[in-house]
C-alpha positions as CSV (number, residue, x, y, z in Angstrom):
1,X,-65.0,-35.8,-38.8
2,X,-62.0,-37.8,-37.6
3,X,-61.3,-39.0,-34.1
4,X,-59.7,-42.0,-32.4
5,X,-60.5,-44.4,-29.6
6,X,-58.6,-43.9,-26.3
7,X,-55.7,-46.0,-25.3
8,X,-57.6,-48.3,-23.1
9,X,-57.5,-51.6,-21.2
10,X,-60.7,-53.5,-20.5
11,X,-61.0,-56.1,-17.8
12,X,-63.4,-59.0,-17.2
13,X,-63.4,-61.6,-14.5
14,X,-61.0,-63.8,-16.4
15,X,-59.4,-61.6,-19.1
16,X,-57.6,-58.3,-19.6
17,X,-57.9,-56.7,-23.1
18,X,-55.0,-54.3,-23.6
19,X,-52.7,-52.9,-26.3
20,X,-50.1,-55.3,-27.7
21,X,-46.6,-55.4,-26.1
22,X,-43.3,-56.8,-27.4
23,X,-43.6,-59.7,-25.0
24,X,-46.6,-60.9,-27.0
25,X,-44.7,-61.3,-30.2
26,X,-43.8,-65.0,-29.9
27,X,-47.3,-66.1,-28.8
28,X,-48.9,-63.9,-31.5
29,X,-46.7,-65.5,-34.2
30,X,-47.7,-69.0,-33.0
31,X,-51.4,-68.0,-32.8
32,X,-51.5,-66.5,-36.3
33,X,-49.9,-69.7,-37.8
34,X,-52.8,-71.8,-36.6
35,X,-54.7,-73.6,-39.4
36,X,-58.0,-72.1,-38.5
37,X,-56.6,-68.6,-38.6
38,X,-54.9,-69.3,-41.9
39,X,-58.2,-70.6,-43.4
40,X,-60.5,-67.8,-42.3
41,X,-58.4,-64.7,-42.3
42,X,-56.2,-62.9,-44.8
43,X,-53.0,-62.9,-42.7
44,X,-49.8,-63.8,-44.4
45,X,-48.9,-67.5,-44.4
46,X,-46.5,-68.5,-43.1
47,X,-46.8,-65.8,-40.5
48,X,-43.2,-64.8,-39.4
49,X,-41.7,-63.2,-36.4
50,X,-41.1,-60.1,-38.6
51,X,-44.9,-60.0,-39.4
52,X,-45.6,-60.0,-35.7
53,X,-43.1,-57.3,-35.0
54,X,-44.6,-55.1,-37.7
55,X,-48.1,-55.8,-36.3
56,X,-47.2,-55.2,-32.6
57,X,-45.0,-52.2,-33.1
58,X,-46.5,-50.3,-36.0
59,X,-49.7,-51.6,-37.5
60,X,-51.8,-52.2,-34.4
61,X,-50.9,-48.8,-32.7
62,X,-51.5,-46.9,-36.0
63,X,-55.0,-48.4,-36.4
64,X,-56.0,-46.6,-33.2
65,X,-54.1,-43.3,-33.6
66,X,-55.2,-42.9,-37.2
67,X,-58.9,-43.3,-36.2
68,X,-59.6,-46.6,-38.0
69,X,-60.4,-48.6,-34.9
70,X,-58.6,-50.3,-32.1
71,X,-56.6,-53.6,-31.6
72,X,-56.8,-55.3,-28.2
73,X,-54.6,-58.2,-27.2
74,X,-56.8,-60.7,-25.1
75,X,-54.8,-62.0,-22.2
76,X,-55.7,-64.2,-19.2
77,X,-55.9,-62.3,-16.0
78,X,-54.1,-65.0,-13.9
79,X,-51.4,-66.1,-16.3
80,X,-51.1,-63.0,-18.4
81,X,-50.6,-65.3,-21.5
82,X,-52.0,-64.1,-24.9
83,X,-55.2,-66.0,-25.7
84,X,-56.6,-64.0,-28.6
85,X,-57.2,-60.6,-30.2
86,X,-60.2,-58.4,-30.8
87,X,-60.0,-55.8,-33.6
88,X,-62.4,-53.0,-34.3
89,X,-62.0,-51.7,-37.9
90,X,-63.7,-49.7,-40.6
91,X,-64.9,-47.3,-38.0
92,X,-67.3,-44.5,-39.1
93,X,-67.2,-41.7,-36.7
94,X,-70.2,-39.9,-38.2
95,X,-72.6,-42.9,-38.0
96,X,-70.8,-44.2,-34.8
97,X,-70.5,-47.7,-36.2
98,X,-67.6,-50.1,-36.5
99,X,-66.8,-53.7,-37.5
100,X,-65.4,-56.3,-35.1
101,X,-63.2,-59.3,-35.8
102,X,-61.6,-61.7,-33.4
103,X,-59.2,-64.6,-33.2
104,X,-58.8,-67.1,-30.4
105,X,-55.5,-68.9,-29.9
106,X,-55.6,-72.7,-30.4
107,X,-54.4,-73.3,-26.8
108,X,-57.4,-71.3,-25.4
109,X,-60.3,-72.5,-27.4
110,X,-63.3,-74.0,-25.7
111,X,-63.1,-71.6,-22.8
112,X,-65.6,-69.0,-24.0
113,X,-62.9,-66.4,-24.3
114,X,-64.1,-65.1,-27.7
115,X,-67.6,-64.5,-26.4
116,X,-66.4,-62.9,-23.2
117,X,-63.9,-60.6,-24.9
118,X,-66.2,-59.4,-27.7
119,X,-69.1,-58.8,-25.2
120,X,-66.7,-56.7,-23.1
121,X,-65.7,-54.7,-26.1
122,X,-69.3,-54.2,-27.2
123,X,-70.3,-53.0,-23.7
124,X,-67.4,-50.5,-23.7
125,X,-68.2,-49.4,-27.2
126,X,-71.9,-48.7,-26.5
127,X,-71.7,-47.4,-23.0
128,X,-68.4,-45.6,-22.8
129,X,-67.9,-44.6,-26.5
130,X,-71.6,-44.0,-27.2
131,X,-71.5,-46.0,-30.5
132,X,-74.8,-47.1,-32.1
133,X,-73.8,-50.2,-34.2
134,X,-71.2,-53.0,-34.2
135,X,-71.0,-55.1,-37.3
136,X,-69.6,-58.6,-37.7
137,X,-68.9,-60.6,-40.9
138,X,-68.4,-64.3,-40.9
139,X,-67.5,-66.6,-43.7
140,X,-70.4,-68.9,-44.6
141,X,-68.6,-72.1,-43.4
142,X,-67.0,-70.6,-40.3
143,X,-69.4,-72.0,-37.8
144,X,-67.2,-71.3,-34.8
145,X,-67.3,-67.6,-35.5
146,X,-71.0,-67.7,-36.2
147,X,-71.6,-69.3,-32.8
148,X,-69.8,-66.4,-31.1
149,X,-72.0,-63.9,-33.0
150,X,-75.1,-65.7,-31.9
151,X,-74.0,-66.0,-28.3
152,X,-73.3,-62.3,-27.9
153,X,-76.8,-61.5,-29.3
154,X,-76.0,-60.4,-32.8
155,X,-78.8,-60.3,-35.4
156,X,-78.1,-61.8,-38.8
157,X,-78.9,-59.3,-41.5
158,X,-78.2,-61.1,-44.7
159,X,-75.5,-62.5,-47.0
160,X,-72.9,-60.8,-49.1
161,X,-72.5,-63.3,-51.9
162,X,-69.1,-64.3,-53.1
163,X,-67.6,-61.5,-51.1
164,X,-64.6,-63.1,-49.3
165,X,-61.6,-65.2,-50.1
166,X,-60.9,-68.0,-47.6
167,X,-58.2,-70.6,-47.9
168,X,-58.3,-74.4,-47.9
169,X,-55.5,-76.8,-47.4
170,X,-54.8,-79.1,-50.3
171,X,-53.6,-82.7,-50.2
172,X,-50.0,-81.7,-50.6
173,X,-50.2,-79.4,-47.6
174,X,-50.3,-76.1,-49.5
175,X,-53.1,-73.6,-49.3
176,X,-55.4,-72.6,-52.1
177,X,-57.8,-69.6,-52.2
178,X,-61.5,-70.2,-52.4
179,X,-64.3,-67.7,-52.8
180,X,-67.1,-67.7,-50.2
181,X,-70.1,-65.8,-49.0
182,X,-70.1,-63.6,-45.9
183,X,-72.9,-63.5,-43.4
184,X,-73.5,-60.0,-42.0
185,X,-74.4,-59.7,-38.3
186,X,-75.1,-56.6,-36.3
187,X,-75.3,-55.6,-32.6
188,X,-77.0,-52.5,-31.3
189,X,-77.1,-51.1,-27.8
190,X,-80.7,-52.2,-27.4
191,X,-79.8,-55.8,-28.3
192,X,-77.7,-56.0,-25.1
193,X,-80.5,-56.7,-22.8
194,X,-80.4,-58.6,-19.5
195,X,-81.8,-61.8,-21.0
196,X,-79.0,-62.0,-23.6
197,X,-76.4,-61.2,-21.0
198,X,-77.8,-64.0,-18.8
199,X,-77.6,-66.5,-21.8
200,X,-73.9,-65.7,-22.1
201,X,-73.3,-66.2,-18.4
202,X,-73.3,-62.6,-17.1
203,X,-75.8,-61.0,-14.8
204,X,-75.4,-57.4,-15.8
205,X,-73.1,-54.8,-17.5
206,X,-71.5,-54.3,-14.1
207,X,-69.8,-57.7,-14.4
208,X,-67.2,-55.8,-16.4
209,X,-64.8,-53.1,-15.2
């Protein structure tokens, strides 16, 4: 069984999650060269304009059309600037499960955008797409990502030992690979109850469009 997510935009009070556009290339390049992104993801480093062009024009659209998941650029509603990305991947259409990852731009951290955008995607995934499971994996020392998982109501299921390669910056400014554990989190439709929504600052599912 193979299918694909629809070409969609998702709106919250402060954000619009939509497909990438050419106008996002410069900001995406800057975001992906941030030290935290380099440390905790597997993106190329340095991340070039050519890498961004390939992502925006070919890779991100293909992830959706080929049925692997969907990539949504996270933008501010008022300024329209790029502030992050939410990526659904490793989608299983038989079990109706998928894995979420996210990045927040350094100029937009501390605003709660990661929590808001991932919650919005989870609500859309469970209610509109009838999915039954969303999974999240965080490196053992990536506390910022773990806090997002906790805020959106994810349940920690265990540890995949020595399962990821992160990067650390050396004294001479270069980056070296280091092995690390991954913490596995999950979110199910029944986890998104009113009390969890209230903890994240929302009153109900209808806070999203």
